[in-house]
N, C-alpha and C positions, 0 to 999 in steps of 0.2 A: 449485580455484577454482570459484566458483558462476557463472561467466560464461555457461555454456551450459546451466544447470540448467533443464529444462522447467518444473519447479514454480515457479521464480522468474519465468519468462515468464507463467505463468498468474496469478501474484500481481500482477505489474505490469499485466497486461491488465485484471484485475478492478479495480484501483485507478485505471485511466486514465479511468474514467467518473465524472462529477460526481454522477450519481444514485446510483451504487453507493457512492461515498464518503459521501454524505449518509445513506444507509441505515446504513452502518457507524458513523457518528457517532451516529445515533439508538440503535443497538444497544449502543453503548458505555455508555449510561446504564442500560439494563435490557433483557431479552428482550422481544420484541413480536410481536403477531399480524401476519400478512401484511397484513390489511386496514388495520391501524394504520400500517404502513409505507407502504402505497400512498396513503393519504389525502393527506399533504402534497405528494406528487410531482405530483398532477394527472394521473397516467398511469393507463391502464386496467390492471386486475388481471393480464391475461396478459402485459403488458409488464413489470410489476413482477416477476412470477414468472420471467421470463427473466433479469432482473437478479439475482434471488436465486439462480438456478441457476448463474450465472457466479461469484458470491461463494462458493457452496457447493463448486463444482468446484475453486476455488482454495484451499479449506480455511479460508476466512475466517469462515464461519458454519456453524452446524449448524441443522437444522430438525427439529421433532418434530410429530407430528399426534395430536390428541386429538379423535376424532370428525371434525367438519368444520372444526375450528380448527387451522390450522398456525401454529406459533410458531417464531420465529427467535431465535438467540442468537449473539453474537460469540465467536470463538475468538481471543483476543488473542495467544497464542503463535504463531499462524500468520504474524504479521508479522515474526517473527525472521529468516527468510532475507533479506527485503528490508533489514532493519536491518543485518544482517551485511554484505551486499553494499555498502550505502551507506557503512558504516564503512570497508570496504576501499578504496573509491573515494576517500573523504575522506583517508585516510592516504597514498594514492598522490599525490593532488594537493597535499596539504600538503607532502610531501617535494619535489615538483617546484618548488613556489613557494619553499620554503626554499633550494633550490639556485640558483634564479634570483636570489633576493635576495642570496645570498652572491656570486654572479658579478657582479651590478651593483655591489655594494659594493667588490669587488676592482678592477673597471674604474675606478670613481670614485677610488679611492685612487691607482691608477697614473697617472691624469690629474691628480692633485693637487687634486681638487674637494672 
């Protein structure tokens, strides 16, 4: 089970911040230069670079440098561990809710309701 997967922790840590999520949303459209990613945030470039480092450490983005221009691109398959973990959790909770529903229906039938 992926419950204690350190990569999963890095992934959720990276996704926990709204600025990083907005950067990922922007990169889902097309790769972008760091300066283009920084512009709509209103943050200083060093702050944006720290956000990008977190995203890169989690494997959510890759960066490449051409001269002085650093370009970022999203790595969509990096979300798969989070998706898998959430699907596992959904299955567990749906099973619990199904059993609760069956129990409630049994109790209601026994009471004649």
